[in-house]
C-alpha positions, 0 to 999 in steps of 0.5 A: 145517327147513321155514323153512330150505328155504323160505329157501334156495329164495327165496335161490337164485331171487334169486341166479339172477336177480342172476346174469343178464346182462340183467334182462328180463321173462323173468328176472323171471318165472322168479324170481317163479315159483321163489319162488311154487313155494317158497311154495306147497310150504311151504303158504302160502295161494294168494291171498297168493302170487298177490297178492305176485306181482301186487304185485311186477309192479306195483312193478317195471315194467321198461319204465318204469325209466330207464337207470341204475337198478339193476334187481336191487336194485329187484326184490330190495327189492320181493320183500323188502317183499312177503314182509314184508307177508305176515307182518304181519297189520296189527294188534297180536299177541295178548298174554296178560294177567296174572290172566286165564287165556289159552289159546295153541295152537301149530299148524304143520307137523310138524317145525317146532319147536312142542314146543320153542317151547311150552316156551320160550314157557312158560319166558319167561313163567314168568321174568316172573312168570306161572304157565304150564302145558303140555298135550301134545295131540300123539298122532301123533308117537312120543315127543312127550309124552316130549319135552314132559315132559322139557322141562317137568320141566327148566323146572319147568313143570306139564304134562299129557298121556296115553300111553293117550288117542289123541284130541287134542281130549279131551286138550287139553280135559282139560288146559285144564280141569285147569290152569284149576282150578289157576289157571294164567294161561297154558295152552299147548297143543302140537299134532301139526301138519298131518296126518290128525288136523287135522280133529279140531282 
C-alpha cells in the first residue's frame, strides 16, 4: 500500500512535467518538489532525498541542453537513475549460509506486507532444502500472531509467538533461542512495523 502510493505520486509528478508545454526551471523544480514530498512522506531519509534532488539538477542543466534534445526524456531518465541509486546499497545483499544459523528480522512500515513476505521467504528457503522457522514479535497488531500461525501451518514451517506476552523483544529472543536449539538454519523474525514500540527494538 505504501509503495503503491509512493509510485503513484512519483508517476503523477512526472506526468505533470511531461504535460507542460515548455520545460523550464520552474516546471523541473515543481516536478522535483512533488517527488521530494512523496519520498519524505514515505519515510525516506532526508539526506538521500536531498542528494537525489541535487544530483538530478546537476545532470539536467536546462541552460546547457542544445535545441532538439528531448528535455522530458532526459529528466525522466535522470529521475529513474537517481531513484535506482537510492535502492542500490553498492554492496552484495545478505545471503544466509547453509549449516550456519542465520537470523533475519523483517522491519518496515505497518501494512507493508512484512508478515506475508516472512512466510514466502521461509517457504522459498524451505523448498531449497533449508530448515526455516518463523517468530512473531508483532505484539501490536491484532491478529498478527494468528496470521503468521495460519501462514506457517499451511507452509508446514515451525513458528513461535505468544498471545500473552506483550514485550516483542522477549518474544524475539525466546523464539530465536528455541529454534537455535532445534537446529533451524534460518530464523525469520516478523516485527510490528514503525510505531511506539520501535524504540524497544
